[in-house]
C-alpha positions in Angstrom: 18.6 2.6 9.7 16.5 2.9 12.8 13.3 1.1 13.6 10.4 2.6 11.6 6.6 2.6 12.1 6.5 -0.1 9.4 8.9 -2.4 11.3 7.0 -1.9 14.6 3.6 -2.5 12.9 4.5 -5.8 11.3 6.3 -7.0 14.5 3.2 -6.2 16.5 0.9 -8.0 14.1 3.2 -11.0 14.0 2.9 -11.2 17.8 -0.9 -11.1 17.4 -0.6 -13.9 14.9 -2.2 -12.2 11.9 -1.5 -10.5 8.6 -1.6 -6.8 8.0 -4.3 -5.1 5.9 -2.5 -2.7 3.6 -4.9 -0.2 1.9 -4.2 2.0 -1.1 -6.0 5.2 -2.0 -4.9 7.9 -4.4 -4.1 11.2 -2.7 -6.6 13.9 -3.9 -9.2 11.5 -5.2 -11.9 12.6 -5.8 -11.0 16.0 -4.2 -8.7 17.2 -1.4 -11.3 17.4 1.4 -12.9 14.0 0.7 -9.5 12.3 0.1 -8.2 13.6 3.5 -11.5 12.4 5.2 -11.0 8.9 3.7 -7.3 8.8 4.8 -8.2 9.8 8.3 -11.0 7.2 8.5 -9.0 4.2 7.3 -7.4 3.2 10.6 -10.7 3.0 12.4 -12.1 0.9 9.6 -9.3 -1.7 9.9 -6.3 -0.5 7.8 -3.0 -1.5 9.4 -0.7 0.2 6.8 -1.7 2.9 4.3 -0.3 3.3 0.8 -1.0 6.8 -0.5 -0.7 7.1 -4.2 1.1 10.0 -5.7 -1.0 11.0 -8.7 0.8 10.8 -12.0 -0.2 11.4 -15.6 1.2 8.1 -16.9 0.8 5.4 -14.2 2.0 2.6 -16.5 1.9 -0.3 -13.9 -1.7 0.5 -12.9 -4.9 -0.7 -14.3 -7.9 1.4 -15.4 -9.3 2.0 -11.9 -6.1 3.5 -10.5 -5.4 5.4 -13.7 -8.8 7.1 -13.5 -8.2 7.9 -9.8 -5.0 9.7 -10.7 -6.9 11.6 -13.4 -9.6 12.6 -10.9 -6.9 13.7 -8.4 -4.9 15.7 -10.9 -8.1 17.4 -12.2 -8.9 18.4 -8.6 -5.5 20.1 -8.4 -3.5 17.5 -6.4 0.3 18.0 -6.4 3.1 16.2 -4.6 3.3 19.1 -2.1 -0.4 18.7 -1.3 0.1 15.0 -0.9 2.7 15.6 1.8 0.4 18.2 3.4 -2.2 15.4 3.6 0.3 13.2 5.5 1.0 16.1 7.9 -2.7 16.5 8.5 -3.1 12.8 9.2 -0.2 12.8 11.6 -1.8 15.4 13.8 -4.2 12.8 15.0 -2.5 9.5 14.2 1.2 8.8 15.0 0.9 5.0 14.8 -0.3 3.8 11.4 2.5 3.7 8.8 2.1 5.6 5.6 3.9 4.6 2.4 3.9 6.8 -0.6 3.5 4.8 -3.8 4.0 6.0 -7.3 6.5 6.9 -10.0 9.9 8.7 -10.1 9.1 11.6 -12.4 7.2 13.7 -9.8 9.9 13.1 -7.2 12.6 14.0 -9.7 10.9 17.3 -10.6 10.4 18.0 -6.8 14.1 17.3 -6.3 15.2 14.1 -4.5 16.9 15.7 -1.6 14.1 18.2 -0.9 11.5 15.5 -1.4 13.1 13.1 1.1 13.5 15.9 3.7 9.9 17.0 3.3 8.5 13.5 3.3 10.3 12.6 6.5 9.2 15.8 8.2 5.6 15.2 7.1 5.5 11.7 8.7 6.0 9.4 5.7 7.5 6.1 6.6 8.3 4.4 3.3 8.3 4.6 -0.5 7.3 2.4 -3.3 8.5 3.7 -6.6 7.6 1.2 -9.3 9.7 2.4 -12.2 13.1 2.5 -10.5 14.9 -0.9 -10.8 17.6 -2.0 -8.4 20.3 -0.9 -10.9 19.1 2.7 -10.1 19.4 2.4 -6.4 21.7 5.4 -6.1 19.1 7.6 -7.6 16.5 7.3 -4.8 16.6 4.1 -2.8 19.9 4.6 -1.0 19.3 8.3 -0.3 15.9 7.3 1.1 17.4 4.7 3.4 19.9 7.3 4.6 17.0 9.6 5.3 15.3 7.0 7.5 12.6 6.0 5.0 11.9 2.4 4.1 12.3 1.6 0.5 9.9 -1.2 -0.5 10.5 -3.2 -3.6 8.2 -5.3 -5.7 8.7 -8.9 -6.6 6.6 -10.6 -9.3 5.8 -14.1 -10.5 8.6 -13.5 -13.1 11.3 -12.6 -10.6 13.4 -15.7 -10.7 16.1 -17.0 -8.3 18.8 -15.1 -10.1 17.0 -11.8 -10.0 15.5 -12.0 -6.5 18.8 -11.2 -4.6 19.1 -7.9 -6.5 15.5 -7.0 -5.9 15.9 -7.7 -2.1 19.4 -6.2 -1.6 18.3 -2.8 -0.4 14.6 -3.5 0.3 13.4 -2.6 3.8 10.1 -2.5 5.7 8.4 -5.3 3.7 8.5 -6.9 0.3 5.5 -6.3 -1.9 4.7 -9.4 -3.9 2.7 -8.8 -7.0 0.5 -11.8 -7.2 -0.3 -11.6 -11.0 1.5 -10.7 -14.1 0.3 -7.5 -15.8 -1.3 -4.3 -14.4 -3.3 -3.8 -11.2 -6.9 -4.8 -10.7 -7.2 -7.0 -13.8 -7.2 -10.6 -12.4 -7.7 -12.5 -9.2 -4.8 -14.0 -7.3 -4.3 -17.7 -6.8 -3.8 -18.1 -3.1 -1.9 -21.5 -3.3 0.6 -20.2 -5.8 0.9 -17.0 -3.9 1.7 -18.9 -0.7 4.5 -20.8 -2.6 5.9 -17.5 -3.9 5.9 -16.0 -0.4 7.7 -19.0 1.0 10.3 -18.7 -1.8 10.9 -15.0 -1.0 11.3 -15.8 2.7 14.1 -18.2 1.9 16.0 -15.1 0.8 14.8 -12.5 3.2 13.6 -12.0 6.8 11.4 -9.2 5.8 7.6 -9.5 5.9 5.9 -10.2 2.6 2.7 -8.4 1.6 0.7 -9.6 -1.4 -1.3 -7.4 -3.7 -2.8 -6.9 -7.1 -6.3 -8.4 -7.7 -7.6 -8.7 -4.1 -11.1 -7.4 -4.0 -13.2 -9.4 -1.5 -13.0 -10.5 2.2 -12.8 -14.1 1.1 -9.8 -13.4 -1.2 -8.2 -11.4 1.6 -8.6 -14.3 4.1 -7.2 -16.8 1.6 -4.1 -14.6 0.9 -3.6 -13.8 4.6 -3.1 -17.5 5.4 0.1 -17.5 3.5 1.4 -13.9 3.7 2.3 -11.3 6.3 0.1 -8.7 4.6 -2.7 -8.3 2.1 -2.7 -5.2 -0.1 -5.9 -3.8 -1.6 -6.0 -0.9 -4.0 -8.1 -1.1 -7.1 -11.2 -2.2 -5.2 -11.0 0.8 -3.0 -10.5 3.4 -5.7 -13.4 1.7 -7.6 -15.5 2.2 -4.5 -14.7 5.9 -4.6 -15.7 6.1 -8.3 -18.9 4.2 -7.8 -20.0 6.6 -5.0 -19.6 9.8 -7.1 -22.4 11.8 -8.6 -23.0 12.3 -12.3 -20.6 15.2 -12.4 -17.8 13.1 -10.7 -18.1 14.9 -7.4 -18.1 13.2 -3.9 -21.4 12.4 -2.3 -22.4 11.7 1.3 -21.7 8.0 0.5 -18.1 8.4 -0.7 -16.2 8.0 2.6 -18.4 5.3 3.9 -18.2 3.4 0.6 -14.4 3.0 1.1 -14.4 2.5 4.9 -17.3 -0.1 4.6 -15.2 -2.2 2.2 -12.1 -1.8 4.3 -14.0 -3.1 7.3 -15.1 -6.2 5.3 -11.6 -6.8 4.1 -10.2 -6.4 7.7 -12.7 -9.0 8.9 -11.4 -11.3 6.2 -7.8 -10.8 7.2 -8.6 -11.4 10.8 -10.7 -14.5 10.1 -7.8 -17.0 10.5 -6.9 -15.5 13.9 -10.5 -15.6 15.1 -10.7 -19.3 14.0 -7.5 -20.2 15.9 -8.8 -18.5 19.0 -12.1 -20.4 18.8 -10.2 -23.7 18.5 -7.9 -22.7 21.3 -10.9 -22.0 23.6 -12.3 -25.5 22.8 -15.5 -24.1 21.5 
């Protein structure tokens, strides 16, 4: 497949000598207008790659924070078509930052795979993460997505052993998403030393960038993970920031967008901390 925005972004950041900050929000949370405003504000806050969650009624791999964000989005009327419309609106002003749709196969299946891939590509989507489709089902969506010019990003976990890893990586493109903990999202903090070892192991099998997620909530954690990975993924902390900014009726307030972008700015500073330190040493100061 041809070079994608994801490929270009990770190559550019590698040349800079730093990891990517990959941010996750749920499309339509807490409502369509506020969700779009958050999406549009993420790049200026420091997001290098954006994962946009496709709301689903049974997000089995996600913890309570993202489950609740899906419920809020669905309650506000979010659909897969509206999620693609969000991407189109984003692309009117930003043609640089990659967008990855993340979610589950059921909404795509109902939409129809061929129609979804065509519409996603036309909207400006760059890649897909579909957590409930194993490599054995690659003909269902992964291979058609690659043929359509979309990266298909696979998850590796602490339980993905040496025998399983080649199958996981076989048709993966864009980057590898390493899940730093066992279990669901947002329920534990990652161990940066073990994560670095896992990233090194994956890189013995693949030349793709490796981004690490699940459990990263603070700038310090982001900085620690960034020292041993090509990207740091943050999701639960951001959707929790949305929830904490809402009023008593669950509606967005004037603080909602800033609550997310403020946290993204802190995380971005953490990811860039190593680079800043190296430049300081290089300057002899």
